[in-house]
C-alpha positions as MATLAB code, in Angstrom:
seq = 'XXXXXXXXXXXXXXXXXXXXXXXXXXXXXXXXXXXXXXXXXXXXXXXXXXXXXXXXXXXXXXXXXXXXXXXXXXXXXXXXXXXXXXXXXXXXXXXXXXXXXXXXXXXXXXXXXXXXXXXXXXXXXXXXXXXXXXXXXXXXXXXXXXXXXXXXXXXXXXXXXXXXXXXXXXXXXXXXXXXXXXXXXXXXXXXXXXXXXXXXXXXXXXXXXXXXXXXXXXXXXXXXXXXXXXXXXXXXXXXXXXXXXXXXXXXXXXXXXXXXXXXXXXXXXXXXXXXXXXXXXXXXXXXXXXXXXXXXXXXXXXXXXXXXXXXXXXXXXXXXXXXXXXXXXXXXXXXXXXXXXXXXXXXXXXXXXXXXXXXXXXXX';
ca = [
      56.980  -85.434  129.995;
      61.093  -84.792  129.849;
      63.244  -83.013  126.955;
      66.284  -85.621  127.422;
      69.228  -83.573  126.003;
      72.850  -84.057  125.085;
      75.683  -81.584  127.135;
      76.275  -77.998  125.518;
      73.920  -76.527  123.036;
      71.236  -79.211  123.158;
      70.670  -78.516  126.743;
      70.949  -74.512  126.575;
      68.439  -74.960  123.419;
      65.931  -77.143  126.022;
      66.696  -74.988  129.143;
      64.590  -71.929  127.039;
      62.483  -73.762  125.506;
      60.928  -75.344  128.860;
      59.863  -71.976  129.568;
      57.163  -71.917  127.280;
      56.371  -75.608  125.985;
      54.191  -76.050  129.093;
      51.683  -73.173  128.329;
      51.925  -73.781  124.252;
      51.407  -77.770  125.076;
      48.269  -76.816  127.148;
      47.183  -73.986  124.446;
      47.273  -76.537  121.260;
      46.117  -79.678  123.053;
      42.146  -80.050  122.611;
      42.060  -82.176  125.564;
      42.377  -80.153  128.432;
      45.894  -81.557  129.209;
      48.376  -79.949  131.637;
      51.837  -80.434  130.272;
      54.904  -80.636  132.881;
      57.947  -80.492  131.670;
      61.475  -81.314  132.721;
      65.186  -80.595  131.348;
      67.439  -83.829  131.676;
      71.336  -83.068  130.540;
      72.530  -86.332  130.093;
      75.287  -87.765  127.264;
      72.553  -90.018  125.888;
      74.590  -90.459  122.427;
      78.326  -90.916  123.959;
      79.905  -93.945  121.797;
      77.280  -94.492  119.498;
      75.489  -92.753  116.111;
      72.966  -95.847  115.961;
      69.260  -95.570  116.469;
      68.368  -98.428  116.985;
      70.992  -97.891  120.282;
      69.927  -94.449  121.204;
      65.966  -95.408  120.914;
      66.693  -97.959  123.558;
      68.776  -95.697  125.854;
      65.723  -93.470  125.658;
      63.417  -96.034  125.723;
      65.253  -97.035  129.414;
      65.546  -93.640  130.905;
      62.107  -92.999  130.322;
      61.573  -95.619  132.169;
      63.342  -94.611  135.051;
      61.930  -91.130  134.914;
      58.819  -92.547  135.370;
      57.554  -89.742  132.166;
      54.488  -90.394  129.622;
      56.918  -88.482  127.160;
      60.244  -88.209  126.267;
      61.841  -86.211  123.306;
      65.456  -86.476  123.369;
      67.296  -83.918  121.741;
      70.887  -84.154  120.067;
      73.196  -82.279  117.952;
      74.746  -84.936  116.212;
      73.747  -85.744  112.924;
      71.961  -89.125  112.570;
      71.608  -91.318  109.348;
      68.799  -93.859  108.151;
      68.786  -95.627  105.200;
      71.189  -92.832  103.032;
      68.924  -90.069  104.675;
      69.974  -87.748  107.482;
      67.331  -88.424  110.277;
      65.085  -85.016  111.692;
      62.779  -86.661  114.131;
      62.030  -90.764  115.334;
      58.906  -91.210  116.961;
      57.807  -94.088  118.829;
      54.212  -93.864  119.480;
      53.970  -97.463  121.829;
      56.701  -96.157  123.860;
      55.961  -92.261  123.916;
      59.620  -91.197  122.635;
      61.109  -89.074  120.082;
      64.623  -88.765  119.311;
      65.161  -85.299  117.291;
      68.938  -84.434  115.253;
      69.014  -80.891  115.815;
      71.521  -80.378  112.552;
      68.779  -81.316  110.635;
      66.790  -78.467  111.683;
      69.254  -75.960  109.269;
      71.658  -72.848  110.745;
      68.917  -70.094  111.705;
      66.180  -69.768  113.701;
      67.443  -73.165  115.255;
      65.601  -72.554  118.691;
      62.248  -71.540  117.155;
      62.324  -74.658  114.651;
      63.354  -76.619  117.810;
      60.607  -75.059  119.493;
      58.104  -76.496  116.564;
      59.519  -79.936  116.132;
      59.034  -80.692  119.897;
      55.542  -79.426  120.195;
      54.614  -81.629  117.170;
      55.996  -84.478  118.610;
      54.473  -83.875  121.817;
      51.371  -83.472  120.805;
      51.549  -86.547  118.060;
      52.852  -88.597  120.657;
      50.427  -87.434  123.073;
      47.473  -87.188  121.104;
      44.660  -89.312  120.081;
      45.731  -92.809  117.918;
      44.844  -93.253  115.182;
      43.861  -96.195  112.461;
      43.410  -97.427  108.774;
      45.179  -98.663  106.295;
      46.028  -95.359  104.957;
      48.534  -92.655  106.220;
      50.694  -93.387  108.911;
      50.782  -96.570  110.862;
      48.430  -97.621  113.046;
      48.603  -95.932  116.554;
      50.609  -92.778  115.621;
      49.133  -89.222  114.681;
      51.400  -87.596  111.655;
      53.059  -84.499  112.612;
      51.574  -81.220  111.141;
      52.142  -77.701  111.759;
      54.794  -75.239  110.467;
      57.249  -77.804  111.397;
      55.869  -79.940  107.999;
      55.220  -77.911  105.357;
      55.044  -77.763  101.961;
      58.322  -76.149  100.777;
      60.375  -77.453  103.744;
      63.154  -80.694  102.686;
      61.737  -82.452  105.216;
      59.113  -85.735  104.479;
      58.395  -89.419  106.175;
      61.022  -91.813  105.899;
      61.163  -95.407  105.336;
      61.215  -97.121  109.204;
      62.026 -100.322  109.306;
      59.758 -103.265  110.864;
      61.928 -104.716  112.880;
      62.844 -100.679  114.696;
      60.915  -99.801  117.217;
      60.079  -96.479  115.812;
      56.676  -96.354  114.364;
      57.115  -92.455  112.271;
      60.321  -90.644  110.556;
      60.924  -87.936  109.154;
      64.300  -87.113  106.898;
      65.828  -84.688  104.699;
      67.160  -85.351  101.116;
      68.216  -83.579   98.247;
      70.455  -80.937   97.798;
      68.075  -78.399  100.094;
      68.530  -80.677  102.781;
      72.088  -81.277  102.249;
      72.805  -77.696  102.395;
      70.061  -77.611  105.794;
      72.344  -80.424  107.384;
      75.632  -78.391  106.599;
      74.250  -75.294  108.113;
      72.867  -77.091  111.207;
      76.288  -79.162  111.769;
      78.660  -75.488  111.400;
      76.315  -74.047  113.779;
      76.176  -76.420  116.225;
      80.004  -75.802  116.354;
      79.708  -73.049  117.070;
      82.526  -71.200  114.696;
      82.503  -67.945  116.611;
      84.280  -69.795  119.080;
      87.828  -70.251  117.050;
      89.248  -67.104  117.535;
      88.799  -67.244  121.681;
      89.924  -71.023  121.202;
      93.050  -70.584  120.207;
      94.955  -68.303  122.082;
      98.067  -69.073  121.283;
      97.690  -68.592  117.697;
      96.224  -65.416  118.205;
      98.755  -64.140  120.419;
     101.063  -64.991  117.313;
      98.891  -63.414  115.128;
      98.752  -59.934  117.370;
     102.644  -60.199  117.735;
     103.475  -60.542  113.863;
     100.979  -57.736  112.569;
     102.623  -55.490  115.331;
     105.781  -55.883  114.149;
     105.029  -55.673  110.381;
     103.307  -52.829  110.991;
     106.466  -50.630  111.504;
     108.493  -52.272  109.281;
     109.368  -49.989  106.221;
     109.852  -53.325  103.727;
     105.986  -53.935  104.659;
     105.248  -50.334  104.121;
     107.229  -50.491  100.725;
     105.114  -53.475   99.396;
     101.909  -52.210  100.899;
     101.937  -49.038   99.119;
     102.747  -51.317   95.818;
     100.495  -53.768   95.787;
      97.136  -52.985   93.921;
      93.671  -54.278   94.859;
      93.480  -57.824   92.631;
      96.788  -58.589   94.736;
      95.705  -57.744   98.296;
      92.452  -59.755   97.333;
      95.035  -62.969   96.765;
      97.211  -61.968   99.454;
      93.866  -63.027  101.531;
      92.465  -65.385  100.094;
      95.685  -67.066  100.618;
      96.541  -66.622  104.235;
      93.077  -67.984  105.298;
      93.069  -70.775  103.302;
      96.806  -71.842  104.152;
      95.258  -71.076  108.113;
      92.188  -72.797  107.392;
      94.407  -76.037  105.936;
      97.272  -75.464  108.533;
      94.833  -76.053  111.621;
      93.114  -79.207  109.324;
      96.600  -80.874  108.709;
      98.188  -80.429  112.174;
      95.389  -81.105  114.021;
      93.974  -83.911  112.044;
      90.748  -82.575  111.492;
      89.894  -84.209  107.856;
      87.486  -87.023  108.087;
      87.995  -90.295  106.164;
      85.125  -92.676  105.538;
      86.513  -96.161  107.045;
      84.018  -97.564  104.736;
      83.970  -97.724  100.507;
      80.184  -97.692  100.523;
      78.548  -94.850   99.072;
      76.813  -93.752  102.259;
      79.943  -93.589  103.934;
      81.151  -91.690  101.318;
      78.637  -88.786  101.533;
      78.830  -88.813  105.119;
      82.465  -87.950  104.879;
      82.075  -85.391  102.686;
      79.505  -83.834  104.899;
      81.770  -83.769  108.023;
      84.858  -82.844  106.303;
      82.786  -80.118  104.528;
      81.373  -78.898  107.827;
      84.412  -78.666  109.581;
      86.221  -76.403  106.565;
      83.397  -73.833  106.933;
      83.575  -74.191  110.799;
      87.219  -72.892  110.220;
      85.984  -70.841  107.303;
      83.999  -68.851  108.857;
      86.270  -68.445  112.149;
      89.017  -67.644  110.540;
      87.404  -64.652  108.345;
      85.951  -62.911  111.510;
      89.856  -63.507  113.121;
      91.003  -61.678  109.872;
      88.430  -59.153  109.842;
      89.587  -58.532  113.827;
      92.931  -58.037  112.681;
      92.329  -55.930  110.312;
      90.585  -53.567  112.332;
      92.907  -54.125  115.720;
      96.134  -53.179  112.995;
      94.413  -50.030  111.554;
      94.035  -48.880  115.069;
      97.404  -49.592  115.793;
      98.681  -47.989  113.192;
      96.810  -45.064  113.442;
      98.441  -44.297  116.799;
     102.063  -45.238  116.159;
     103.252  -44.512  112.520;
     104.594  -40.952  111.876;
     103.122  -39.255  108.264;
     106.198  -38.051  107.981;
     108.676  -41.806  108.096;
     106.100  -43.209  106.274;
     106.466  -40.637  103.457;
     109.946  -40.396  103.232;
     110.337  -44.161  102.949;
     107.525  -44.937  100.682;
     107.621  -41.445   98.945;
     103.684  -41.510   99.232;
     101.526  -39.395  101.736;
     100.488  -41.026  104.891;
      96.356  -40.599  104.214;
      92.916  -42.469  104.741;
      94.016  -45.340  101.623;
      97.269  -45.754  103.029;
      96.336  -46.317  106.483;
      93.728  -48.854  105.046;
      96.237  -50.940  102.674;
      98.632  -50.911  105.160;
      96.025  -52.543  107.758;
      94.508  -54.811  105.262;
      97.926  -56.556  103.799;
      99.021  -56.568  107.529;
      96.258  -58.699  108.499;
      97.189  -61.547  106.038;
     100.718  -61.223  107.015;
      99.598  -61.467  110.726;
      97.109  -64.592  109.492;
      99.822  -66.476  108.337;
     101.728  -66.015  111.590;
      99.149  -66.766  113.532;
      98.671  -70.544  111.495;
     102.178  -70.967  112.401;
     101.193  -69.893  116.102;
      98.466  -72.887  115.935;
     101.579  -75.133  115.612;
     101.699  -74.681  119.194;
      98.302  -75.031  120.027;
      97.479  -79.232  121.458;
      94.784  -81.323  119.242;
      92.725  -81.471  121.530;
      92.798  -77.474  122.050;
      91.744  -77.082  118.603;
      89.036  -79.528  118.061;
      87.605  -78.208  121.292;
      87.849  -74.729  119.394;
      86.170  -75.722  116.417;
      83.430  -78.763  117.434;
      80.612  -78.993  119.397;
      81.061  -81.466  122.560;
      79.254  -84.275  120.869;
      81.042  -83.960  117.802;
      84.458  -84.069  119.367;
      83.690  -87.307  121.399;
      82.768  -88.728  117.860;
      86.018  -87.875  116.274;
      88.223  -88.863  119.608;
      86.123  -92.590  119.317;
      86.821  -92.171  115.532;
      90.553  -91.934  116.260;
      90.640  -94.436  119.072;
      89.049  -97.197  116.970;
      91.337  -96.452  114.388;
      94.206  -96.696  117.271;
      92.681 -100.064  118.319;
];
């Protein structure tokens, strides 16, 4: 069998999975079968999100490799009949397509392994017949992947589709699960090192502000609620600037409710991804500014300027306020970054390609 994975995160997940998957499948198979697993990295979702097109690509790749079972992994959120797709299976062709974001943002490796195991065992298992339950020739998924409390349930499959079994998520819990999965796929912790010019501007602003007497007076006079407002304002400004400057806001090309829901989901994932990244940057600035203040400030000069002693509270308040000022400086510095650099820092590889394709289509 083969794990056909999109580049980047899906390939990493597939490679880790392949170390244990053969033994686990052999142990769980009641037919004494032996499984050989091969990981193939290929951008099979390039240029399309259409399920029929993706399924045909997986079929063609499976025929070329002469594998009995092919399970394809992608970090793109896929949709079917207004629902978020978890997995498509075709028992006739021995293929499955798994959308990783629908597995959520936590314990992704474990959930992906469970989903792949259930899909492979269903595709390789004995065929079932009958008028009830799943279509003839298919084995329904079992185990912890499909459980009563999970928002995963069977989905509608059209008569002209290659797949004969489909699982989707729906409802508020399903929406939240996909949103967290999309944020996880975007890897928001990469935002800080990915925006080097913005980070340099923020650090320079913080270094200068820390030794500025006007900033000292402002910091010692601000109450905690005002410091919180300054924090929220600077973070929101940074997020908004990145979205506007790099054109990250997704606009629905269609007027249908499904297209609007999809655009809302994409935009929510963008805001949450940037929010996490900017907050991580903000916390880092507080720590760096605190260390810089401990090193550079003179307690007598500070006290003579502000008429307040330089104690631990003053150090903390100053570092907190300077982080807000530095974040605004970082927002201005992000204007020096290219749109491609910002998208590379904010999105997964597949999401970057999807958004680039949409922009090219609008340009045409």
